[in-house]
N, C-alpha and C positions, 0 to 999 in steps of 0.2 A: 336459535334467536329469536330476541326481544324486543320490540320500538320504543323506543323512547316516548314516557308521556312529557310532552313540554310544556304542560301547566303546572306541573311537579318536579320534574327533574332538570336536572342543567347538566352535570357533568358524574360521568362514571366510570371508576379507575378500578382497572383490575391486572394483577400480576399473572406471568406467563410462569409455566413450571419449570423456568430457570430463575426467575425475578422471587420466585419462593423462596428457591436453595439458597440465593445471597441476602435473604432477609434472615434466613433462618444462622448463617453465619458470619453476620452481621454486617456482610460487606454490600449490603444496599444500598447503591451513593447514585442515584438517578443526578446527570449532572447536562443535559440536555434535554427536546422536545423537539417534534417535526406538526404539521399538519398537513392534513388530508383533505382530496376533496373529490373519492371516488363516488359517490354517490349523488354529485352533482350534477343535474344536466343543465347548462349554460342556454343551448339554442335547441329551444322548446320542438323542433322541426326533426330531432334525432327520436322524439316521444311520441311522435307521430300527432301533438297537438301544436295547437300556434298560441299566444298570447302577446301585445304588446309591449316593448323596450318597457316602459314605466310600470310594468305589471310584473318585471323578472325578479326586484328586489324581495317585491313580499312574497313571491312563488318559491324563491329560494328558501328563506329566511321561516316562513311559516310555513307552505305547501309540502315540501319536501321529510317526507320520511327520514329518520334517523334510527341506526342502529345500534342497541347495546355492543359494549364494548365485546370482540370477541379473544379469550387469551388462549385457547386451547384449539391448536390445528391436528391433532390426530389421539386416535382413539388406546387407549393403555391398552386393553385388548391384543391389537394390531401393533402393535412397535413397544421395543425394550425401552424403557425410561432410560433418559439422557439429560442428568442436571449439572454434571461437570463444568459442560459448557453448554454453550445456547447451540442447539441443533440450526443445520442448514435451512429447514423449513421455517422455522421463525423468525433466523435472522432475515435470511436473503427473498424470502418467497411470499412475507406475507404482505406488508405494507410497502409494496415497491416504489409507488411514483411520490411522493412526499414535496408539494410545493414547496418554490424556491423564489431565486429574486433576481431581479435580471436589472441594467441600466436602463434608469429611467430618462437618459438624454439617445438613448439608440430604439432604433424600431426595428432591429434586430433580435433573432429569439439568442440567448446565452448557446455557445458551442466549446467543445475542448478543441485545441489545437497542441500536437505533439510533435517534434522535431529528434530525430535521434542523431547524435551530437556524435557516439561513438555506440556504434553495433548497429544491426540492422532487423529492421521488422522482417518476418520469415513469408508470416501470411498473418491478415487482419479480416475481422468477422464482425459486421456493424450489432450483434447480437447475442446472448446467450442466452445455448437452448440447457434444459433441464427436464427429468422426470416429473414436475409439478406445472412450471409453466416459463416461456421463453419471455425474455427480457432483453430493452434494447439497452443492455450494454454492452459497448464495442470488446471485444476481445485480440487481443494483437500478443504473437509472440514472438519472442526471440530468445535464442540459441547463445549459450556460452559457453565458449570451449577454452581447454587449458591447451598450454603447448609446454612438451618438456621435453630436455635434450638432454647429453651428456657433455661435463665441460672437463675442464683441466685446471687448474690450480693455474695462476702464473699465463695462462693465457686470454686471447681477449672471446668477450664472451658469445654464444652461436644466437642466443635469445637475449631479449631484454628479462629478467630474473627477479621474483619478488624475494629476499633473502629470507622471509619469516616461510614461507613455501617451501624452499627446497631445503634439500639434504646438507650434512653437511660435508667437509672434505675427508674422502677417505683417505687409508695409509698410500693407497696410490695415486694420491694427489688426485684424483677426481670424485666429479660430485654431479649431482644432478639436478638441474636447472628447471623451477619450473615458472611460466610465465604466465600468471593471470587474464582475463578477459575480464571485462568489466561493461556496464550500462552504464551510458551517460543521456541522458533524454533534460529537453526546456518542457517542461507543461504548463501550458496555461488556459483558462477558462477566459475566453473572452466574452462582450457585449454582456458585461456583469460586475456587481461592486467588488471593488482589489479592495481590499483587508488585509491585516498583519498577517492573517491564517486564513489561509483558501483553504489548506486541501487537510484530508484526514488521509492516511495511510495507512492501512490493514493488509496483516499478511499471515497466507495460511499455508499449511504443510499439509500436501493432499494427500491422502489414505484411503485405503480399503478395505470394510468391514466386511463379517458374515452376520446380520443379524436376522435373530428367530424366527420371524415371520412379518412379512412387509406386503399387505396387499396380497396379490396375486405372483408376490415375489417366489422363488424356488428359497428354500433355507442355503440352498449351497450357491447362488447368485452373490457375489460381493457387490458391497454398496460402497460408494463411491463420497469419502466424508471429508470434508474442508473443516483442519482442525487449528482455529486461530494460534497463532504466535504472538509472545509479549516482548516491546521492546524492554532493555532493562532501563532501569529508573536514572535518568543524569543526574552527575551529586548536585546538590544545593550545596550554596556557600554559608546558605541560614537554613539551620536544623532546632528547631523546637524552640526559636525563637533566637538562640546563641549564633554566633560565627564561629563557622567551622574551617581553618585554614586548608586541611588537605582530607581526601575521603579517607575513610578507614578500611582495611582488608576485613574488616568483623563487622561490617556494616550488613543490615539485615536482607536480605534478597540480591547482594551484591557476587555470587557466582552465578556464572553462565550457564542452564541446563539446554537439554532439549528444547523444551518452552520457549525459548528468548528466540528472537529473530537472527542477535548475533551469534549464534549457536554456526549460523549458517553460512551468513554472509553479513557486511556492513550494507547499511542505505544512508546515504549522507546528501544533506539537500542546500540550499541555498548558499550559504557564506562556509559552511562545515564544507563544501568541494572547496579541493587543490588549484587552485588560481593557475597555477602548471597545468594541468590536465586539463582544462578547461581551454588553455591561451593553446596546448598542442593538436584536441579536437577540434578548435577555429582555425587554424593553420591546414590541418588535412582538409576540411572541406571547404577552403578557399581553392587549395590547388584542384580541387571539384569544379568550380565555379559555382559551388553553391554559399550562399551567407546570408549569415541570420541576426536578425535585431535581437543584439548581447548588446545593455549595457557591461559592457569589460573592457578596459585598454588592453592590449595585448602587446608585449616587445616583437618583433621581428624576430626569431627565431626557427630556428631550422632544425629540424626531426633529428640530426645526427648531434646538436647539444643535447638532446631531450635522453638520450640512451648511453645507459655506462657501457664501458667495453674494461670496465674493473674487476674479475670477480669477488663476490658480495661480502666475505669475509676476508679478502688480500687487503690492509690498508699500503697505501702507497704516499709516502711521505716525500714532500720537498725538501731534495738537501739543500744545504746552504753552501755556497760558494766562497770556498775560503780562500783567503790571499796567501798565497806560498812565498809573496816575498820580505 
């Protein structure tokens, strides 16, 4: 590592191995940046020295040594090169504490608030531990369980089934009904600026791989790898400055593969969430004397009105009463 020469150098830009891969394939498109202050000592007492408040500005800007950019975080002789996607160390354990924003009219620090409208928190940890370092990132475990029941066409459903997940009706009029489980969360960051886009959602597939050699780790020891998944691109009515009425099935990247989030489950946010589902969850919580501050008006709906008693592929039409006179 080298230090900046503040008299001659101002900015140092380096590409990681993954960045070099994106640049070589024409996919390198930087879209955001972040600031870090890990090398700044705001309170001199932690460094065994003291100076007046008026000298802090000069001490930080002029007397604080600045290291040049570090872009390689592993030796090529100790691990297999990974360039198809950014590895865990570079993405999660290098620059871990970017500077954020807070509400200027609040004296409190930003904090997260999570309310479970549907689902239950099984365990909560205030940190994430790993072989590289321990990060102050809360870890919340939620179990999702599906119910399966045998039903008979023409009789009331035993459970509330999902037509897309349930089986067809067999020759003996039976079918397998599947009731999916889902998680509904209210996520809010308090004591900070509220903007149109406040969150980024990232989804990873947890896999285990055998690396040839990583430090003192045995060759037969599996290594946990977080493989990032991509969201399917949403249809845009304007493509190449042309108004398109409907999405085409032949659009590039329209097919969902195992690298897409939608291959495993669906994630809906804000206005994408079914209002009936929200109201059902709010009604259930009210019965438990749990009230949430949600800007939504729900009618007085009972649980019976939200559960279908008719098999999913049997349509019963209301008969018109004929006058026999």
